[in-house]
N, C-alpha and C positions, 0 to 999 in steps of 0.2 A: 611481493608481499603475499604471504600465504594466509588465508583467513582461518585456517585450521591450526590451532595452537597446542593441541594435545588432547589427552583423554578427558580433561576437565573442561573441554570446550563448551559443553551444554551449560555448565555452571557459569562459564564466562560470558555466555550469550552469543558465542560465535556460531554455534549450531543450535537451532531452535528445537523445542520438544518434539516436533514432528519430523525432525531430521533435516530440515532445510538449513543450508549454510547461508552466511552473509552474502555470498556470491549469488545464491539463488534469488534472494530478495532484490539484489541489484539488477539481475537479469530480468526480473519481472518488470522493473521500472524502465530498463533500457536493454532490450534484447540484442543489441549490437555492441555491447560493452566488452571489448576484447580483454581488458584487464580482469573483468569478472570471470570470463571463461578461463583465463590463465590461473586465477586464484582457485577456481573450482577444480581445475585439473590438478593442482597441487594437493588439494584436499583428497581427491580420488587416489592419487599416488600414495599418500599416507595410509589410506584405507585399503591399499593394495587391490583396488578395482581398476586394473590397467586399461581395460577396454574403454571405460568412461573417461579415464585420464587422457588417453590418446584422442578420443573424440573431441573433448573440450579443448585440448591443446591445439589440435588441428584447426578448430574454429577460431581460436585466438589468433593464430598465424594468418588464417584466411582474412579475418577482419582487419588486422594491422600487421602486415608482414614487415614493416619497417622498424618495429619495436624489437630490439635485440633480446629483451627479456622473454618474448614469446617463443624464442627458439631454444631456450636453455633447458627446458624440462624434457 
C-alpha cells in the first residue's frame, strides 16, 4: 500500500502541510515499522527522489526481510 495517492494528496490528508507523509507520522510512533518505510519508499519513487526511495526500501528489507512486498520496489 502506498500512502501517496497523487498530486491532491495534501488535500486528501496523506501529505501534511509541512510535507510529512502518513508514513513519517507512523515512523515517529514506531521507528522500526517496516511497512511505513516501504510506504515512504513508494512515496519517494513517485516524487522521483531515488536516493531516499532506495534508503527507505533498504531499511524496510533490513527490518523485515521475510515480507515479499518489501522486495518489490
